[in-house]
N, C-alpha and C positions, 0 to 999 in steps of 0.2 A: 720444393716451392711449387705452388700452384697459383695461376692467375684466374680471376673470375671470368665468367663468360663475357661480361661487358668490358673487361679490361681495367676496371677501376680499383680493384682490390687484389692484394696478394695474400696468400695463406702460407705460413711457415710454422713449423713446430717450435714452440717456445717452452722453455722450462723456467720455473721460478722457485726460489728457496729463501729461507730465513738465514741471515748472517748473524754473527755473534753480537754486533752492535745494535741489533733490532731492526735493521733495514731489510727490505725484501728486494732481492736482485732477480733480474730476468735476463735470459740469454738464449741463444739458439746454437745448435750444432750444424745447422743447415749452411753449406758452403756459400749459398747465394747471399746470406746475411752474416757472414763469419765475424764481422766486427760488432754485431748487435749485442750490447750489454747495457743495461740501465738499472739504476737502483731507485727505490722510492721509500719514503718514510712518512710517518704520520704527522710530522710537524709542518704546518702550512707556511711557517716563516723560513724554513730551510730551502735551499735551491731545489732539492729533489722532493720537497714536501708535497704530498698529494693524499690527504686523509681519506677521501672516498675510494680511490684506487687501492690504497694500502689496506683498508678494511675489507674490500672485496677479495683481494689476493690472500689476506690472512684467513678469511673464511674458507676459501678453497683449499688452502694448505691444511687447515684443521679438518675439513670434511674428508680429505683424502688420507688423513692419518700421518701427515708429515709434520715435522716440527713447525709450530706456528706461534706467533706472539700472543700473549694474553691481552685481550681487549677489554675495555671498560664494560662492554655489554655482555661479556662472557660470565 
């Protein structure tokens, strides 16, 4: 983990991956944020729904050659 010069931001290595249910999960192996784990999906009506973030993460997965969801724009 690294803290910014102004002390307002922290930087940790985050990994994200596609789950079988179509959600994208994010987590970190950094001990400073050992409990960090979040899931997002494309349905804005669901508690973890965040269509914009989901599309961005899906695009990064696809760009890097990892399993990625098929999006309507693909």
